[in-house]
Every structure is written in structure tokens, then in C-alpha cells.
C-alpha positions in Angstrom: -25.3 8.0 15.9 -25.3 8.4 12.1 -22.7 6.3 10.3 -21.6 7.7 6.9 -20.6 5.6 4.0 -16.9 6.3 3.4 -15.3 9.3 5.1 -17.3 11.3 7.6 -17.8 14.9 6.3 -18.1 16.1 9.9 -14.7 14.7 11.1 -12.0 17.4 11.3 -9.5 17.7 8.5 -6.0 16.8 9.7 -3.1 18.4 7.9 0.1 16.6 7.2 1.7 17.7 10.5 -1.3 16.7 12.6 -1.7 13.3 14.3 -4.6 11.1 15.6 -4.2 8.5 18.2 -6.0 5.3 17.3 -7.1 2.8 20.0 -4.0 1.0 21.4 -3.1 -2.5 20.0 -3.9 -4.3 23.3 -7.6 -3.3 22.7 -7.8 -4.7 19.1 -10.1 -7.6 18.6 -9.8 -9.0 15.1 -8.5 -7.1 12.1 -10.8 -4.0 12.5 -9.2 -1.4 14.7 -11.6 1.6 14.3 -14.5 2.9 12.2 -15.1 6.5 11.1 -12.9 9.5 10.5 -11.6 10.7 7.2 -8.8 10.3 4.7 -7.0 13.6 5.3 -3.2 13.4 5.2 -2.7 13.6 9.0 -5.2 10.8 9.5 -3.6 8.5 6.9 -0.1 9.2 8.2 -1.2 8.6 11.8 -2.7 5.2 10.7 0.4 4.0 8.9 2.7 5.0 11.8 0.5 2.9 14.0 0.4 -0.1 11.7 -3.1 0.6 10.4 -4.6 1.3 7.0 -8.0 2.0 5.5 -9.8 -0.8 3.8 -13.6 -0.8 3.3 -16.1 -1.8 0.7 -18.7 0.1 -1.4 -21.3 1.6 0.9 -19.4 0.8 4.1 -18.2 3.4 6.6 -14.5 4.2 6.7 -12.9 1.0 8.3 -9.4 1.0 9.6 -7.7 -2.4 9.7 -4.5 -4.1 10.9 -4.4 -7.8 9.8 -3.1 -10.6 12.0 -0.9 -12.1 10.6 0.8 -9.4 8.6 2.8 -9.9 5.4 6.2 -8.2 5.0 9.2 -8.5 2.6 12.7 -8.0 3.8 15.6 -7.2 1.4 17.3 -10.6 1.9 14.0 -12.4 1.2 13.0 -10.6 -2.0 12.6 -13.3 -4.6 13.2 -12.6 -8.2 12.7 -15.8 -10.2 15.0 -16.8 -13.0 12.3 -16.0 -15.6 11.7 -12.5 -14.1 15.4 -11.8 -14.0 15.5 -12.6 -17.7 12.5 -10.4 -18.4 13.9 -7.5 -16.4 17.3 -8.0 -18.0 16.0 -7.6 -21.5 13.9 -4.5 -20.7 10.7 -6.0 -21.9 8.9 -3.2 -20.1 9.9 0.4 -19.7 9.8 0.8 -15.9 9.2 4.3 -14.5 8.8 5.7 -11.0 6.3 8.4 -10.1 5.7 9.2 -13.7 1.9 9.0 -13.5 0.7 8.2 -10.0 -2.9 9.0 -10.7 -3.0 6.6 -13.7 -1.6 3.8 -11.6 -4.2 4.2 -8.9 -6.9 4.4 -11.5 -5.6 1.2 -13.1 -5.7 -0.5 -9.7 -9.3 0.6 -9.2 -10.5 -0.5 -12.7 -8.8 -3.9 -13.0 -11.1 -6.9 -12.5 -10.1 -9.2 -9.7 -11.2 -12.8 -9.3 -13.7 -13.2 -6.5 -14.3 -9.5 -6.0 -17.4 -7.6 -6.9 -16.3 -4.0 -7.5 -13.3 -2.2 -5.9 -12.4 -0.7 -2.5 -10.5 2.0 -4.4 -13.3 4.5 -4.7 -13.1 8.3 -5.6 -12.4 9.2 -2.0 -9.4 6.8 -1.8 -8.1 7.9 -5.1 -8.3 11.6 -4.2 -6.7 11.0 -0.8 -3.7 9.1 -2.2 -3.2 11.5 -5.1 -2.9 14.2 -2.4 -0.4 12.0 -0.5 1.6 11.7 -3.7 1.5 15.5 -4.1 2.9 15.8 -0.6 5.7 13.4 -1.5 4.4 10.6 0.8 2.9 8.2 -1.8 4.8 6.7 -4.7 4.2 4.6 -7.8 6.1 2.3 -10.2 4.9 1.9 -13.7 5.4 -0.6 -16.5 5.0 0.7 -20.0 4.8 -1.3 -23.2 5.0 0.6 -26.5 4.4 3.8 -24.6 1.2 2.5 -22.9 0.8 1.9 -19.2 0.2 -1.8 -18.8 0.9 -2.3 -15.1 2.0 -0.7 -11.9 1.8 -0.5 -8.1 1.7 2.2 -5.5 2.1 2.7 -1.8 3.2 5.0 1.0 6.7 5.6 2.3 7.5 6.7 5.8 11.3 6.9 6.4 12.7 3.4 6.0 9.4 1.6 5.7 7.3 1.3 2.5 3.6 0.3 2.8 2.4 -1.4 -0.4 -1.2 -0.7 -1.3 -2.2 -2.2 -4.6 -1.0 -3.3 -8.0 -2.5 -4.0 -11.4 -1.5 -5.6 -14.7 -3.0 -5.4 -18.2 -0.2 -7.7 -19.6 1.4 -10.8 -18.0 4.1 -10.0 -15.5 3.6 -6.2 -15.8 2.7 -5.6 -12.2 5.4 -8.0 -11.0 8.0 -6.2 -13.1 7.0 -2.8 -11.6 6.8 -4.1 -8.1 10.2 -5.9 -8.2 11.8 -2.9 -9.7 10.4 -0.7 -7.0 11.4 -3.1 -4.3 15.0 -3.2 -5.5 15.0 0.6 -5.7 13.6 1.0 -2.2 15.9 -1.6 -0.6 18.9 0.1 -2.3 17.8 3.4 -0.7 17.8 1.9 2.8 14.2 0.7 3.3 14.2 -2.0 6.0 11.0 -3.8 4.9 8.0 -3.5 2.7 4.6 -4.0 4.4 2.4 -6.0 2.0 -0.6 -6.0 4.5 -2.6 -9.3 3.9 -0.8 -12.6 3.2 -1.4 -14.1 -0.3 0.2 -16.9 -2.3 1.4 -14.3 -4.8 3.2 -12.3 -2.2 4.8 -15.5 -0.8 6.1 -16.2 -4.2 7.9 -12.8 -4.2 9.5 -13.5 -0.9 6.9 -12.3 1.6 6.6 -13.8 5.0 3.9 -13.7 7.6 4.4 -12.0 11.0 2.3 -11.9 14.1 0.7 -8.5 14.3 2.4 -7.7 17.7 5.8 -8.5 16.2 5.0 -6.3 13.2 3.9 -3.3 15.3 7.1 -3.6 17.4 9.3 -3.8 14.3 7.4 -0.8 12.8 7.9 1.3 15.9 11.6 0.4 16.1 12.2 1.2 12.5 10.4 4.5 12.5 12.2 5.6 15.6 15.5 5.0 13.9 14.8 6.9 10.7 
């Protein structure tokens, strides 16, 4: 069987209202759930609804993952430090929402990250999430300084769950300001939790907590049923 790098051009396109059933959680061994398929809207929405997201490197086939443990942020755990409260209070950055989704995802793709050679946000990922934004499923927050985009973040919202994908900063605290502003906005709008995917020290500092994957999947199903 031929394995294509990135999305498989022979895999059927799934429209927004179509769904794909991934292997059940009890069969998952490690973080990788499945390999193959494409990044059409129905495929991506199916993945998020089942606690899965695409994450693969340059030259790899399309890899679907569900980390264990999983990182989430609940409203009552969101941590805004004293310094960040001051920064947000004096409007150091002009914060926007969905002003320029494409520029945010490009910024996430282009920023250099310590310990990483290249980016997983390739042209296929970019096109797929720009389409999700067009459908009203993906959203961004932007931080501007003197009219220039200097930081931001983006992710996917399904009902009362937001799935954070990536962030970038060209100025200190720019991505943090965008993310915290977005998180406060989402929680005020009834979002139950933000999925931050893989635990990191940075996310812990913002109030993130680790969850066993099984507990995360159960919480996700319950929250999506109640939307």
C-alpha cells in the first residue's frame, strides 16, 4: 500500500455535514490513533468530536493523534498573572478576534521554535484551517502593536469546547495577551473548557492541568452532548 506524505489525494472529500468514525479509544496504543485520510472539513470535525487532531511532520503521512495525558484549561483555573493583568489593563496591544485568521496561521507556521526543525503547519494544514474559518468553525485572536500583527493564536470551536491549535509572538507577551483575551471571551460565552492538547510548562503557567485521556474523552462527549 502506498503511503502519501500529508493528505491522501485518493481519500474521499468529506463535507462539513459528513462524519468519519475513527478507531475506538479502547484500541488506541500510544498517542497515534490513525494514519491517512485527508483534511477535509468533515474529517477534521469528526476528529475533534472524537478527541483527535492532526499532527505530523514534513514528509510524514497524515497522522492523527490523541495525547495521554491531555492538557485542558477550565474557567476557574485560568491564570492571569499580576503583570499580565496590568499589561491587558493598559491596552499595550490592540486585541482583535477573527480579523485576519490567515495571517495568524501563517505567523504560527513561520515563527522559529526552540528544538524544532521546521513546522508541522504546512500548506495543507493552512488551507484546511482557513477553510474551517470560512465555515465559522475555526477562530483566531490577534495582538497588534502600532497596527502590525505581532502575535496571535487560533483553534477550533465546537459548541461549548474550544480546541487550541497554535500561537506565535513577535513581541514579548503578544501571544499570551491574545490567548488570555480569547480565553476570557470564550469562557464568558459559555465554553466549558479549552483543550490545549499536549502539556507544557507554559500552559501550566496559564492554568492548564493534565487529564488522563480516558477522562478527557468522557468529558468531551458529555460536553458536546449538552451543547
